[in-house]
Structure formats: C-alpha cells, structure tokens
C-alpha positions as CSV (number, residue, x, y, z in Angstrom):
1,M,-7.7,2.0,4.5
2,Y,-7.5,4.4,7.6
3,P,-5.7,7.9,8.1
4,Q,-3.7,5.8,10.8
5,Q,-2.7,3.1,8.8
6,I,-2.0,5.5,5.3
7,H,0.1,7.9,8.5
8,A,2.0,4.3,9.5
9,Y,2.9,3.1,5.5
10,L,4.4,6.7,4.6
11,H,6.5,6.6,7.9
12,R,7.7,3.4,7.2
13,F,8.0,4.1,3.3
14,F,10.2,7.3,3.8
15,Q,12.2,5.7,6.4
16,E,12.8,2.6,4.4
17,N,14.3,5.1,1.7
18,Q,16.8,6.8,3.9
19,C,14.0,10.3,3.6
20,V,14.6,12.8,6.8
21,I,11.2,13.2,8.6
22,T,11.4,16.5,9.9
23,E,8.2,16.7,12.4
24,D,5.7,13.5,12.8
25,A,2.4,15.2,14.6
26,G,0.5,11.3,14.0
27,N,-1.7,13.3,11.9
28,F,0.7,14.6,9.6
29,M,4.5,14.3,8.5
30,R,7.0,16.9,7.3
31,V,9.7,15.0,4.9
32,Q,12.6,15.9,2.9
33,L,13.3,13.7,0.3
34,T,16.7,12.4,-1.1
35,I,17.7,12.9,-4.7
36,E,17.0,9.7,-5.5
37,M,13.3,9.7,-4.4
38,D,12.7,13.8,-5.3
39,K,13.6,12.3,-9.0
40,K,11.3,9.3,-8.5
41,M,8.4,11.7,-7.2
42,M,8.6,14.8,-8.1
43,N,8.5,15.1,-12.3
44,R,11.2,17.4,-12.6
45,P,13.7,16.1,-15.2
46,F,14.4,19.2,-16.7
47,Y,15.7,20.9,-13.1
48,W,18.0,17.3,-12.3
49,Q,19.2,17.6,-15.6
50,Y,20.4,21.4,-15.5
51,V,21.8,20.4,-12.0
52,E,24.0,17.4,-13.1
53,T,25.2,19.2,-16.1
54,T,26.3,22.7,-14.5
55,G,27.1,21.1,-11.5
56,A,24.6,23.4,-9.0
57,V,24.3,22.6,-5.5
58,P,20.9,20.1,-5.4
59,C,18.0,21.1,-3.4
60,P,15.5,18.3,-2.9
61,A,12.4,18.6,-1.9
62,Q,10.6,18.9,1.5
63,L,7.0,17.7,1.2
64,T,4.2,17.9,3.9
65,F,1.9,15.3,4.1
66,I,-1.8,15.3,5.9
67,T,-2.9,11.9,6.5
68,D,-5.8,13.1,8.7
69,T,-7.4,16.7,8.6
70,T,-9.2,16.1,12.3
71,N,-7.5,18.6,14.4
72,V,-4.7,19.5,12.4
73,R,-2.9,22.7,13.6
74,E,-4.1,25.9,11.5
75,D,-0.7,26.4,10.9
76,V,0.5,23.2,8.8
77,R,-0.2,23.2,4.7
78,G,0.6,20.1,3.1
79,E,-1.2,17.4,0.5
80,V,-3.9,15.6,2.3
81,V,-3.5,12.3,1.2
82,H,-5.9,9.4,1.6
83,F,-6.7,6.2,0.0
84,G,-7.1,6.0,-3.6
85,S,-5.0,10.1,-3.9
86,Y,-2.9,10.8,-6.5
87,R,0.5,11.0,-3.8
88,L,-0.8,7.4,-2.5
89,N,-0.8,5.6,-5.1
90,Q,2.4,7.3,-6.5
91,V,3.7,6.1,-3.3
92,F,2.8,2.3,-4.0
93,N,4.2,2.4,-7.8
94,V,7.3,3.7,-6.3
95,T,7.5,0.5,-4.0
96,K,6.4,-1.9,-6.8
97,Q,10.0,-0.2,-9.2
98,Q,12.2,-1.0,-6.4
99,G,11.1,-4.4,-5.6
100,S,8.4,-5.1,-3.3
101,I,10.2,-8.1,-1.0
102,V,12.3,-7.1,1.9
103,H,14.6,-8.7,4.8
104,L,14.9,-7.1,7.9
105,F,16.3,-7.4,11.3
106,E,14.7,-5.4,13.9
107,K,17.6,-3.5,15.7
108,V,18.2,-3.9,19.6
109,R,20.4,-2.9,22.4
110,V,23.5,-4.6,22.6
111,N,24.0,-6.8,25.8
112,D,27.4,-8.6,26.2
113,R,25.5,-11.4,28.9
114,T,22.4,-12.5,27.0
115,K,21.5,-12.6,23.5
116,T,18.0,-11.3,21.9
117,I,16.2,-13.9,20.6
118,L,14.4,-12.8,16.9
119,T,11.4,-14.6,15.7
120,P,11.1,-14.5,11.6
121,W,7.3,-12.6,10.6
122,L,6.3,-12.6,6.7
123,G,4.7,-9.5,6.7
124,V,2.5,-8.7,3.6
125,N,0.4,-5.7,2.5
126,F,-2.8,-6.3,0.8
127,K,-4.6,-4.2,-1.4
128,V,-8.2,-5.5,-2.5
129,T,-10.5,-3.5,-5.3
130,Y,-13.7,-3.8,-6.0
131,A,-14.8,-2.2,-9.1
132,S,-17.5,-1.6,-11.5
133,D,-18.6,1.5,-12.9
134,Q,-17.6,2.5,-8.9
135,T,-14.5,1.7,-7.2
136,K,-13.5,0.7,-3.5
137,E,-10.1,0.1,-2.6
138,T,-9.3,-1.3,1.0
139,L,-5.6,-2.2,2.1
140,F,-5.0,-5.2,4.7
141,S,-1.7,-5.8,6.6
142,L,-1.1,-9.1,7.0
143,G,1.8,-11.1,9.3
144,M,2.4,-14.6,10.1
145,N,4.5,-16.1,12.5
146,L,6.8,-18.6,10.5
147,M,7.3,-20.7,13.9
148,T,4.2,-20.8,15.1
149,G,1.5,-20.6,12.3
150,Q,0.0,-17.3,14.1
151,I,-1.6,-14.7,11.9
152,I,-2.4,-10.8,13.1
153,D,-4.1,-8.6,11.2
154,G,-2.3,-4.8,11.3
155,F,0.8,-6.3,11.0
156,Q,2.5,-2.9,9.7
157,E,0.8,-1.2,13.0
158,S,2.3,-3.5,15.1
159,V,5.9,-3.4,14.0
160,E,5.9,0.5,13.0
161,N,7.7,1.8,16.2
162,R,10.6,-0.6,15.7
163,E,13.9,-0.1,14.1
164,F,15.5,-1.9,11.1
165,D,18.5,-2.7,9.2
166,V,19.5,-5.0,6.9
167,E,22.0,-6.4,8.9
168,M,21.2,-8.3,12.7
169,S,22.5,-6.8,15.5
170,A,25.2,-7.9,17.4
171,H,23.9,-10.7,20.3
172,T,20.9,-11.5,18.6
173,F,19.7,-14.9,18.0
174,N,17.6,-15.5,14.8
175,L,15.2,-18.6,14.5
176,P,15.3,-20.3,11.9
177,Y,11.5,-20.6,9.9
178,T,9.9,-23.9,9.7
179,I,6.9,-22.6,7.9
180,K,8.2,-21.4,4.5
181,P,7.4,-18.0,3.0
182,L,5.9,-19.2,-0.3
183,R,2.9,-21.5,2.1
184,A,2.7,-18.6,4.3
185,L,2.0,-16.1,1.5
186,G,-0.3,-18.7,0.0
187,R,-2.1,-18.8,3.5
188,L,-2.2,-15.4,3.7
189,E,-4.2,-15.2,0.1
190,G,-6.5,-17.8,1.7
191,M,-7.5,-15.2,4.1
192,I,-8.1,-12.1,2.2
193,I,-10.0,-14.6,-0.4
194,D,-12.2,-15.6,3.2
195,L,-12.8,-11.8,4.3
196,I,-13.2,-10.8,0.5
197,K,-16.2,-13.7,0.7
198,Q,-17.5,-13.1,4.2
199,D,-18.0,-9.0,2.8
200,D,-20.9,-7.2,1.7
201,H,-21.6,-7.8,-2.2
202,Q,-24.8,-5.7,-2.6
203,W,-22.6,-3.4,-4.4
204,I,-22.5,-6.0,-7.3
205,D,-26.2,-6.2,-7.8
206,E,-26.3,-2.4,-7.4
207,A,-23.7,-2.2,-10.1
208,T,-25.8,-4.7,-12.2
209,N,-29.0,-2.9,-12.0
210,R,-27.0,0.2,-13.3
211,W,-26.1,-1.7,-15.8
212,K,-29.5,-3.0,-17.1
213,K,-31.0,0.3,-16.8
214,D,-28.5,2.0,-19.1
215,Q,-29.1,-1.0,-21.3
216,R,-32.6,-0.3,-21.5
217,V,-31.3,3.6,-22.6
218,L,-29.1,1.5,-25.3
219,E,-31.8,-0.3,-26.6
220,Y,-34.3,2.0,-26.8
221,F,-32.1,4.6,-28.7
222,Y,-31.2,1.7,-31.6
223,E,-35.1,0.8,-31.4
224,G,-36.6,0.3,-34.9
225,L,-34.0,-0.2,-36.2
226,E,-33.8,-3.2,-38.9
227,H,-29.9,-3.2,-39.1
228,R,-27.8,-1.9,-35.7
229,P,-25.1,0.1,-36.6
230,E,-21.1,-1.4,-35.7
231,S,-21.7,1.9,-33.2
232,Y,-24.5,-0.4,-31.2
233,E,-22.0,-3.2,-30.4
234,V,-19.4,-0.7,-29.8
235,E,-21.3,0.8,-27.1
236,K,-23.0,-2.4,-25.7
237,K,-18.9,-3.6,-25.5
238,A,-17.7,-0.7,-23.5
239,M,-21.2,-0.8,-21.4
240,E,-20.2,-4.4,-20.4
241,E,-16.6,-3.5,-19.7
242,Q,-17.3,-0.2,-17.3
243,Y,-20.4,-2.3,-15.4
244,S,-19.2,-6.0,-15.1
245,P,-17.7,-6.5,-11.6
246,K,-14.2,-7.1,-11.1
247,I,-12.3,-8.1,-7.5
248,V,-8.7,-7.7,-7.5
249,I,-6.2,-8.7,-5.2
250,E,-2.7,-7.5,-5.6
251,I,0.3,-7.3,-3.3
252,I,1.7,-3.7,-2.5
253,N,4.5,-5.0,-0.7
254,G,6.3,-7.4,2.2
255,G,9.2,-8.8,3.1
256,L,11.0,-11.6,6.4
257,F,10.7,-9.7,9.4
258,Y,12.9,-11.0,12.2
259,V,11.3,-9.1,15.4
260,T,11.4,-10.0,18.9
261,A,8.0,-10.6,20.7
262,I,4.2,-9.3,18.7
263,H,1.3,-9.1,20.8
264,A,-2.0,-9.6,18.3
265,N,-4.3,-6.4,18.6
C-alpha cells in the first residue's frame, strides 16, 4: 500500500466520520476528532467518564498523521502512519465495527435546466495478507461500473476528491444498476484471486526452507531419546503453525457509489 493510498484512505475515513481535517498537505494531515471518534480511537475511558459525570467541557483530541516522511516540513510533528502500523490497523478495525458498507451519492451543483446523470459503482477495498513466520500485506481498491461491468484498479483514488452525501442532490438522475452488487462483488473477488495467482510466490519456498531448517534443529535437540516427551510434539506443532504459508483475503470496506463519469487511471 503506497503512502498516497494510505493518505486517501485516512482522508475519506475522517471525512465520512464528520471529523474536521484542519490541514492537508498531501504527505500529512491534521484532524480534529469528534467526541465519538475520540472514544473509539484514543483509549481514555476515564477521561470521558469524568466529563460525562461532572458536565465538564469535552475536549476531543487533535491528531497529526504523517503518511509520507519524504519532504515533510520540519515543524510537523505527528504519528507516522504506514501499512501495518498500529494506527492504520486501528482505523481498519473501527471501520469494521461501524459497518463496512456505505451507500453514497456524489454531490453536484444544482442546475434547474438539466439533470446530471449518476452511474452506480461498487467500490471495495481488499486487504491481502501473505503470512508465514513473516507477513506481507497489500491493499487493493477495486471498483466496478454496475451498468457496463468495467473494472478499475485504484477506485479509492478515483473518487477521493469528490464530495458525497447519503442523499442524492437535486436535479440528479441515478441510473439503475444492471449488474447486481453481489454478482459484482464475486467478480472483484475473482480478480483479486487472479492477481494473487500472477504474483511471485517465492516467499512460500523461502518460508518452507526456514521451516525445514528449524525442524532439523528440533530433531537434533531430541536425537537419541527413545521416547520423545510431550514438549517435542508441542514445539513441532507450534513450528507448523508459525511457518505454514497462508493467504488471507479480507474486505476492509466498500459500498455503492453513484457518481459522474470515472475514467480509468
């Protein structure tokens, strides 16, 4: 997941959760959390218990997130957020807790003379994890036009600068989808599987070789024992769980987006 993808994801997350982004420089952003988001992200239950008990003025946190350390201003101090970092995983978890499916309409300028046509898209953010004794995670943002079946990679980036609302704007006409969202989701999942198949899986062989090396050490340690103790089986099983290659596909979030024209990157 590239820094610009992380930045776009955070921007959309906080925007959709009514948090004010007070500064956005492209490689960092300053965010004023809402009370609700502070409770979910800042882990300070005693503070909020005090505020609610005494009636004190609430002061939700202001945070600065640095998404790309390249050329960031010297006076900027904040959390460096990267793929696999605690804060980004926390954002993913909050998204799941809140419900990961949205239904949004692009905001358009009111024009009494003509109607703006909005086309339905299914947008989904997938996380693919390659796991053994080492872990690699990659985020894919895919979108499918539910009228034509066109699929684009980088859907999140394609809509990040657009404004959305849960209600459609006046003087807009929303085209009905001809491809059912569930069917579209299946096609996007199939595309993810195809991308995984085309990827370099040398990591599996490397993990297997490390596994065999540690197995030889384990066998050497218990060599010569007529009856191997229970600890041998425990260590052998733990080693299998540690090194056994696994590929996990997760849906981080997604939804139906009614938008004006999107052009493939």
